[in-house]
N, C-alpha and C positions, 0 to 999 in steps of 0.2 A: 666526391665520394663521401666526403664529410657532411655535405649538405644533405645528400639522400639518407644517409644515417640519422641525421637530425630529424629529417621530415618522417622517417620510420619511426623512431622513437616517439615523436609528438603524435603520430597516428595511433600507435599503439596506447599511449597514455590517454588518448580521448575514447578509443574502444572500450579499455577496461574501465573508464570513468562512467561510461554510458552503461556497462554491464552492472555496475555497483548500483546503479540507480533503480535498476529492475529487479535485484535479487530478493526473493522472499526471505522474511525473517520470522523467528520465533520470538514472541514477544510474552515475556511472565507477566500474567495479569498483575497490575499493582505495582509491578517493578520487584517484587520480592516474593519469597517462599509462601509466607503466612499471610496473604493479602486477602485471600477469600475468606471472609469473616464480617461478623456485624461490625461496622464502622463504630470508632467510638465518638465521632462526631461528622458532621456534613463536610467539614474541610478534609476528612480523611476517607471520604467515599471514594470507590471505585470511579465514580463518574468523574470526579475531579481529576484523577489520573488520566482517563480516557480523553479528556477534553485538551490535554498537553500532549497528547500523543499522536502520531500520524500512522493510520491504519491502510494499507494498500490490498488490493486482490492478489490473492496468493500467499499473503502472510499467514501465520499460525498465532493463534492465542493459546497460551499454556497455564493451566490452573494447578496448583500443588495445595492438596489438603488431604485431610485423614479419610481414608476410604471407610464407608460405613457410618461415619458421623456427619456426612454432608454430601452434597451433590451439586452438579450444575445442569440447570435446564435451560435450553433456548427455547423461546417462547414469543408470541405474536407482541405488537405493540400494545394491544389491549390487555393481554394476560400479564405483561410488565406492568402496566399501570394498575392493574387490581390485584398483583401478586398472586395471579391463579397459577396453581401448579397441577391442575387436574387434565390438561390436554396439551403437553409440552411438544414442540417441534422434535426435539432430540434431548435425551436424557443421558447424563453422564455421571457416573458413581465411582469410578476406579481410583481417584485420588491423584492420578496424573492425567488430567484431560487436556488434549490437544485438539483445536477445533480450527479447521481452515476456513479463512474469510474467501468465499469462492466468487463473490459477486460485490458489486459497489452498492452502498446504501447502508441502512442501519441494521445492526445485529441486537437482539435483546436477550438478556441472560438473568435468570434468578437463581437464587438458592432452592434447592429442593427441601431443605430442612424447614419444617413446620415453624413459622413466625418469623424467621430470619429475614426474608423480603420485606416484611412489614417494617423491620427495624433498619433497614437500608441495605441489606446484602443483596445488591444488584447492580447490573451494569449495561449501559448502552454503548456501543462499539460502532462509530460511523466510518465506513469503508470509502475512501476516495475513488473515483473513477479513475481507472487506467490511462496514461496518455497514450494517444494513439499513435501510430507510425507516422513519420514525417509524409505530409502529402506530396504527390509528384508535383514537380514544378511544370505548371501548365505552360504550353507554347505561347509565344508572343501573338497578339491578334494581326491580322492582315492590316495593311495600311488602309484599306478599303473599310474596315470596321469602324474607324473613328477619323475625325478630322483634328489636324494640329499635330505638333511635332510628338515625336515617340519620348518618353520619359522612362529612364530607368529606373526599376523599383528601389527603393531605399530603405526599406523598412528592417528592423533587427531581425525580424523572423526570417526573412530571406537571407540575410547574410548568415545566421547561424544554419540554415538549411544548407546553402551554398558549402559553407565550411565543414559541415558533417559530411556531405556527399564527397566532398574533396578528400577528407581525411580517411574516410572508408575506401575510396579509390585508391589512395597511395598505399594503405594497408593491403588491400588485394594485389596491387601491383609488386609490391615488395615482399609479400608473404611468403614467396617461393624462397628467399634468401634465409627463413628461420629453419627451414626443414633440412 
């Protein structure tokens, strides 16, 4: 009984660990409330912050700024490079902007305040591609498909895959005890 309790605890730990890796996050742009402004130097630019951060599909970027005195424009790559605010993809000016990162790839943002983008108030965020689900384990080929002795797979990916499938199986078997 102690062994099954330990297995259940380990399975629950791995299950919640996997959930923690996939949970969406709200990320305050620049890491603080007053970050959406003209940077004092290149070192203080928001792109320096973004390069040190990891953004995933489903995360939210949150901007805090004074409503009516600034805005956030989502723009194309070309508009970002030229600081062009004439045709934004989206425009936000509420002072508490929240943007969902709904796809992998780059997102480009500039200030809507005249002259601010040219002085460095802009941001590129690159969203990483989400991990795919664990691919199914393919059946072993029949002996007629190859010559020579069968060799068991030894890759760490296969070991991880088998471990996760086992943990989820144990969780499913003992899940009834929790209710």
